[in-house]
DOPAKE-619662 format. One record per residue (C-alpha): z, x, y; residue in one letter. Coordinates in steps of 0.2 Angstrom, whole numbers, plus 2048, in hexadecimal, padded with zeros to 3 digits. Each point is the difference from the previous one (the first is absolute). Last residue first. Layout:
SITE_Z_X_Y_aa
SITE_Z_X_Y_A;
...
//
This chain:
SITE_Z_X_Y_aa
SITE_28A_43B_A76_A;
SITE_7F3_809_7F5_S;
SITE_7EE_7FE_806_G;
SITE_7FB_812_7FE_P;
SITE_80D_809_7F4_R;
SITE_80D_80A_809_L;
SITE_80E_7F3_7FB_R;
SITE_7FB_801_7EE_R;
SITE_800_813_800_V;
SITE_811_800_808_L;
SITE_808_7F4_7F3_K;
SITE_7F9_80B_7F2_R;
SITE_807_810_808_L;
SITE_811_7F7_800_Q;
SITE_7FF_7FC_7EE_G;
SITE_7FB_812_7FB_T;
SITE_80E_806_80A_I;
SITE_80C_7F5_7F6_Q;
SITE_7F8_802_7EF_P;
SITE_801_813_800_G;
SITE_7F4_80C_807_L;
SITE_7F9_808_7F0_I;
SITE_802_7F2_7F4_A;
SITE_7FB_7F2_80D_E;
SITE_7F1_80B_805_A;
SITE_7FB_801_7EE_G;
SITE_802_7ED_7FD_I;
SITE_7F5_7FC_80F_S;
SITE_7F3_80D_7FC_W;
SITE_7FF_7FB_7EE_V;
SITE_7FD_7EE_805_G;
SITE_7F3_805_80D_P;
SITE_7F5_808_7F1_N;
SITE_7F4_80D_807_R;
SITE_80C_80E_7FC_L;
SITE_7FF_7FB_7EE_W;
SITE_7EE_809_801_S;
SITE_809_810_7FF_P;
SITE_801_800_7ED_Q;
SITE_80A_80E_7F9_S;
SITE_807_807_811_P;
SITE_805_7EE_804_I;
SITE_808_7FB_7F0_A;
SITE_80C_80E_7FD_I;
SITE_808_800_812_A;
SITE_800_7ED_7FF_L;
SITE_809_801_7EF_M;
SITE_80E_80B_808_R;
SITE_802_7F5_80F_R;
SITE_802_7F0_7F7_V;
SITE_80B_808_7F3_T;
SITE_80C_805_80E_R;
SITE_7FF_7EF_808_W;
SITE_806_7F6_7F1_D;
SITE_7FF_7F0_808_Q;
SITE_7FF_7F7_7F0_S;
SITE_7EF_7F8_805_Q;
SITE_7FB_810_808_Y;
SITE_803_80A_7F0_A;
SITE_7F4_7F4_7F6_S;
SITE_7F3_803_80E_F;
SITE_801_813_7FF_F;
SITE_801_800_7ED_Q;
SITE_7F0_7F7_7FE_M;
SITE_7F9_80C_80E_M;
SITE_806_80F_7F6_A;
SITE_7F8_7F9_7F0_V;
SITE_7EF_7FE_808_Q;
SITE_801_810_80A_A;
SITE_805_80B_7F1_L;
SITE_7F3_7F8_7F5_A;
SITE_7F2_804_80C_E;
SITE_807_812_803_R;
SITE_800_803_7ED_E;
SITE_7EE_7F9_7FD_R;
SITE_7F7_811_7FD_K;
SITE_807_802_7EF_Q;
SITE_7FA_7EF_7FB_L;
SITE_7EE_806_801_P;
SITE_802_809_7EF_G;
SITE_80E_7FB_7F5_A;
SITE_7F9_80A_7F3_S;
SITE_807_810_808_A;
SITE_812_7FA_7FC_P;
SITE_80B_7FA_80E_L;
SITE_80F_809_806_N;
SITE_7FE_800_813_R;
SITE_7FC_7ED_800_F;
SITE_810_7FC_7F5_A;
SITE_80C_80B_809_T;
SITE_7FB_7FB_811_R;
SITE_800_7ED_7FB_L;
SITE_812_802_7F8_Y;
SITE_806_809_810_C;
SITE_7FA_7F2_80B_I;
SITE_807_7F3_7F5_P;
SITE_812_807_801_D;
SITE_80C_7F8_7F4_S;
SITE_7F3_7FA_7F3_V;
SITE_809_7F7_7F2_L;
SITE_7FF_7F0_809_P;
SITE_7ED_801_7FF_N;
SITE_7F7_7FF_811_S;
SITE_7F7_810_7FE_A;
SITE_7FB_7FA_7EF_W;
SITE_7F2_7F5_807_G;
SITE_7F8_80E_80A_I;
SITE_7FE_80A_7F0_I;
SITE_7F8_7F1_7F7_H;
SITE_7F5_7FD_80F_Q;
SITE_7F9_811_800_Y;
SITE_7FE_800_7ED_V;
SITE_7F5_7F1_801_K;
SITE_7F7_806_810_E;
SITE_7FA_810_7F9_S;
SITE_7F3_801_80E_Q;
SITE_7F6_7F2_7F8_N;
SITE_802_807_7EE_E;
SITE_80F_80A_7FB_V;
SITE_809_7F3_7F5_A;
SITE_7EF_7FB_7F9_S;
SITE_802_810_7F5_P;
SITE_80D_7F6_7F6_D;
SITE_807_80B_7F1_L;
SITE_7FC_811_809_E;
SITE_807_7F9_810_I;
SITE_810_7FB_7F8_A;
SITE_801_811_7F7_R;
SITE_7FE_80A_810_A;
SITE_80E_7F5_808_M;
SITE_80B_804_7F1_D;
SITE_7FD_813_801_S;
SITE_803_800_813_R;
SITE_810_7F6_7FE_A;
SITE_806_80A_7F1_E;
SITE_7FE_810_80A_A;
SITE_808_7F9_810_I;
SITE_810_7F9_7F9_D;
SITE_806_7FD_811_N;
SITE_809_7F0_7FB_A;
SITE_7F6_7F5_80C_I;
SITE_7F0_80A_7FA_Y;
SITE_805_7FC_7EE_E;
SITE_802_7ED_803_R;
SITE_7EE_800_808_S;
SITE_7F9_80A_7F1_A;
SITE_808_7F4_7F4_S;
SITE_7F8_7F1_809_K;
SITE_7EF_809_7FE_L;
SITE_804_805_7EE_Y;
SITE_803_7ED_7FC_A;
SITE_7F1_7FA_80A_Y;
SITE_7F5_80C_7F6_A;
SITE_808_7FA_7F0_Y;
SITE_7FB_7EE_804_I;
SITE_7EF_804_805_T;
SITE_7FC_80B_7F1_P;
SITE_807_7F1_7F4_Q;
SITE_7F7_7F2_808_M;
SITE_7F3_800_7F2_A;
SITE_80D_7FE_7F3_Q;
SITE_806_7F0_808_L;
SITE_7EF_7F9_800_N;
SITE_7FE_805_7EE_P;
SITE_80F_7F6_7FA_E;
SITE_80E_80A_7F9_L;
SITE_802_7FE_7ED_Q;
SITE_801_813_7FD_P;
SITE_80F_801_80B_N;
SITE_801_812_805_A;
SITE_7FC_7FA_812_F;
SITE_812_7F9_802_F;
SITE_809_80F_7F9_K;
SITE_7F6_80C_80A_D;
SITE_804_7F5_80F_L;
SITE_812_802_7FD_M;
SITE_7FF_812_7FD_L;
SITE_7F7_802_810_I;
SITE_80D_7F7_80A_T;
SITE_80E_809_7F8_G;
SITE_7F9_811_804_R;
SITE_7FD_7FA_812_K;
SITE_812_7FA_802_Q;
SITE_806_810_7F9_K;
SITE_7F5_80A_80D_V;
SITE_806_7F5_80E_A;
SITE_813_802_7FD_N;
SITE_807_7F5_80F_H;
SITE_7FC_7F0_7F7_V;
SITE_80D_805_7F2_M;
SITE_80E_7FD_80D_N;
SITE_80D_80E_800_L;
SITE_7FE_804_813_N;
SITE_803_7EF_806_H;
SITE_7F6_7F0_804_L;
SITE_808_7EF_7FD_R;
SITE_7F5_7F2_7FA_Y;
SITE_808_7F0_807_Q;
SITE_7FD_7EF_7F8_C;
SITE_7F9_7EF_802_V;
SITE_7F4_800_80F_I;
SITE_7F7_7EF_7FF_S;
SITE_7EF_7FA_7FD_E;
SITE_802_7FE_7ED_V;
SITE_7F3_809_7F7_C;
SITE_7F7_7FB_7F1_A;
SITE_7FB_806_7EE_M;
SITE_7F7_7F7_7F2_Q;
SITE_802_809_7F0_C;
SITE_7EF_803_7F7_G;
SITE_804_80E_7F4_A;
SITE_7F7_80C_80D_Y;
SITE_80C_7FB_80D_A;
SITE_80F_802_7F5_L;
SITE_7FA_811_7FB_R;
SITE_7FE_805_812_L;
SITE_811_7FA_804_W;
SITE_807_80A_7F2_L;
SITE_7F7_810_805_D;
SITE_806_7FE_812_W;
SITE_812_800_7FA_D;
SITE_7FE_80F_7F5_E;
SITE_7F8_809_80F_T;
SITE_809_811_7FB_Q;
SITE_805_809_7F1_P;
SITE_7F6_7F4_7F5_L;
SITE_805_802_7ED_Q;
SITE_80D_7F2_802_E;
SITE_7F3_7F3_803_D;
SITE_80A_7F1_808_F;
SITE_801_7F0_7F7_G;
SITE_7F4_7F7_7F4_G;
SITE_7F1_7F6_805_V;
SITE_805_7EF_7F9_R;
SITE_813_802_801_E;
SITE_7FE_804_812_L;
SITE_7F5_7F1_803_W;
SITE_80D_7F4_7F7_A;
SITE_80D_808_80B_R;
SITE_7F9_7F8_80F_R;
SITE_7FF_80B_80F_M;
SITE_80A_806_810_V;
SITE_7FA_810_80A_V;
SITE_806_806_811_A;
SITE_80C_80E_7F8_S;
SITE_7F1_806_7F6_P;
SITE_7F6_806_810_C;
SITE_7F0_7F8_806_T;
SITE_7EE_802_804_P;
SITE_7FC_80C_7F1_C;
SITE_7EE_803_804_H;
SITE_7EE_804_7F9_F;
SITE_801_7F9_7EE_L;
SITE_80D_7F3_805_W;
SITE_7F4_7F9_80D_T;
SITE_7F2_7FE_7F4_H;
SITE_80C_7F8_7F3_L;
SITE_805_7F2_80C_D;
SITE_80D_7FF_80E_L;
SITE_7F5_7F7_80C_Q;
SITE_807_800_812_P;
SITE_802_813_800_Y;
SITE_802_805_812_E;
SITE_809_7F1_808_L;
SITE_809_7FA_7F0_W;
SITE_807_812_7FD_A;
SITE_80B_7FF_810_Q;
SITE_808_811_801_H;
SITE_80C_800_80E_E;
SITE_803_812_808_Y;
SITE_80D_80B_807_G;
SITE_80F_7F5_7FE_V;
SITE_811_809_803_E;
SITE_80B_7FC_7F1_G;
SITE_80A_810_802_E;
SITE_7F8_807_7F0_M;
SITE_7EF_7FF_808_N;
SITE_7F6_7F0_7FF_T;
SITE_7EF_7F9_7F9_V;
SITE_801_7ED_801_Q;
SITE_7F9_7F6_7F2_Y;
SITE_7F3_7F3_7FD_G;
SITE_800_7F4_7F1_G;
SITE_7FB_801_7EE_T;
SITE_7FC_7F3_7F3_T;
SITE_7FB_800_7EE_W;
SITE_7FB_7F3_7F3_G;
SITE_7F8_7F3_80B_I;
SITE_7F9_7F1_7F7_E;
SITE_810_7F7_801_P;
SITE_800_7FE_813_R;
SITE_80F_7F7_806_S;
SITE_80D_80A_7F6_E;
SITE_7F7_810_803_L;
SITE_7FF_7FD_813_M;
SITE_812_7FA_801_A;
SITE_806_80F_7F6_L;
SITE_7F8_80C_80D_Q;
SITE_809_7F9_80E_T;
SITE_811_7FD_7F8_Q;
SITE_800_811_7F8_L;
SITE_7FD_809_810_N;
SITE_80A_7F5_80D_H;
SITE_80E_80D_802_P;
SITE_7F6_810_803_L;
SITE_800_80A_7F1_Y;
SITE_804_813_802_L;
SITE_7F9_810_7F9_D;
SITE_807_810_7F9_D;
SITE_804_7FA_7EF_D;
SITE_7EF_7F8_7FD_D;
SITE_800_7ED_7FF_L;
SITE_7F5_7F6_7F4_F;
SITE_7FF_7EE_7FC_A;
SITE_7FE_7F7_7F0_V;
SITE_7FE_7ED_7FE_Y;
SITE_806_7F6_7F1_E;
SITE_810_80A_7FF_G;
SITE_807_808_7F1_R;
SITE_802_813_803_S;
SITE_805_80E_7F5_H;
SITE_7EE_804_7FA_R;
SITE_7FB_800_813_I;
SITE_80E_80D_804_A;
SITE_7FA_80B_7F2_T;
SITE_7EE_7FF_806_N;
SITE_806_804_812_R;
SITE_809_810_7FA_G;
SITE_7F2_805_7F6_A;
SITE_7F4_7FF_80F_A;
SITE_80D_80A_80A_L;
SITE_803_80E_7F5_G;
SITE_808_804_7EF_A;
SITE_812_805_804_N;
SITE_80C_7FA_7F3_P;
SITE_803_7EE_802_Q;
SITE_80E_7F5_808_Y;
SITE_7FF_7EE_804_V;
SITE_80A_7F7_80E_Y;
SITE_7FF_7ED_803_R;
SITE_802_7F8_811_I;
SITE_800_7EC_7FF_R;
SITE_812_801_7FA_P;
SITE_805_807_811_D;
SITE_810_80B_803_D;
SITE_7F5_80F_806_F;
SITE_809_810_7FB_G;
SITE_7F5_800_7F1_T;
SITE_7F2_806_80A_V;
SITE_80A_80D_80A_V;
SITE_80A_807_7F2_D;
SITE_7F1_802_7F4_H;
SITE_7F5_809_80E_T;
SITE_80E_80D_802_N;
SITE_7F4_80F_7FF_D;
SITE_7F7_807_7F0_P;
SITE_7F4_7F2_7FF_S;
SITE_7FA_7FD_7EE_G;
SITE_7F3_7F2_805_D;
SITE_80D_7F3_806_D;
SITE_7F7_7F0_7FC_V;
SITE_805_7F2_80D_I;
SITE_7FC_7EE_7FA_I;
SITE_802_7F4_80E_M;
SITE_803_7EE_7FB_E;
SITE_7FA_7F1_80A_Y;
SITE_803_7EE_805_D;
SITE_806_804_812_T;
SITE_7F1_7FD_80C_F;
SITE_806_804_811_T;
SITE_801_812_7FB_Q;
SITE_80F_80A_808_A;
SITE_805_805_7EF_Q;
SITE_7F0_809_7FD_V;
SITE_802_80A_810_S;
SITE_811_805_7FB_R;
SITE_7F9_807_7F0_I;
SITE_7F3_80A_809_A;
SITE_80D_807_80B_D;
SITE_80B_805_7F1_G;
SITE_7F1_809_7F9_V;
SITE_7FF_80C_80E_L;
SITE_80E_80D_7FF_Y;
SITE_801_7FE_7EE_S;
SITE_7EE_807_7FF_R;
SITE_800_80B_7F1_N;
SITE_7F4_7F6_7F6_Y;
SITE_7FD_7ED_802_T;
SITE_7F5_7F3_7F7_S;
SITE_800_7EF_808_T;
SITE_7F9_7F0_7F9_I;
SITE_805_7EF_808_I;
SITE_800_7F2_7F3_S;
SITE_7FC_7EE_807_V;
SITE_804_7EF_7FB_K;
SITE_810_804_7F7_P;
SITE_801_7FD_7ED_S;
SITE_80F_7F5_7FB_T;
SITE_80C_809_7F5_M;
//
């Protein structure tokens, strides 16, 4: 048989109600020279019937006893034949141009071994809550970036098989972050990586996403970093970065745990981050302050104000001056939400954010734009418009 250009790797477990959508999103691709290998990782539901029910020779079903996500992906890779390898989680969806867009870059730039694109964060009804455009925040996908961040999801990745064979597949010993670990190993091995400036898939949020389990995510991240820094051949400049990298990992974990209301874990991890990187609490704890503020706009945060109050009221003693900056943080985030809600004409949120921002930072009352939007939110657009016309007529020199 002629090998397809690209192999799409999917491991699924007990998600017969989702995997069919993933398959249909692959069948809708504008690029059609592919195979999709779906490994059923010992599902007790009717996954077999759903997958084999697709009358498409490009869709291949493989069963294995339950061994975990990383093992399922590795099994799928072993059964695949494509020059390129793409990934699709069973609860995510490709957008129609995904393969065509990423393969165009890989074909035109032979020095690139791995690509990713942006993705939409959606709910299960397909409503888009956020678009992650990795190329804007992380223009350089180099080793330094991967040591601190994982700026993509597996479903947005397409890579050359040759690089996968060079570094090996997913580490089946890692309970979480096995994808991040693989991307990090690729970067360390010298694989050049690039972003296509296009939204290529949908990352669907639901209650069973691994991303919701903050403590497991932290443990996976620390295990991954432990593995990386255990390398005796690691360059001295990388070894010297170890405390800062671990501090950032604990800081990020603390923010996730504040969101999940895992208060004891969050406080402990925040204290550990400060212990590893004392500079985090220099200059009025600005580094930690900006990190907490940044997470307020994360799509995992349903109520930014509640998240901020939880974080600032449950800081470790070592956070020092940061404990006194709650009102400042509330005002800053409330005004961001205020102007965003105004753009979408969400007047209820405009009023709520105004009621939080002004008591926290009364200086916002000197802002004419805030006055104008606040009046419109309280009085209504029609009355506010009439008042503006009256004010213009009463101004000296007006007609």
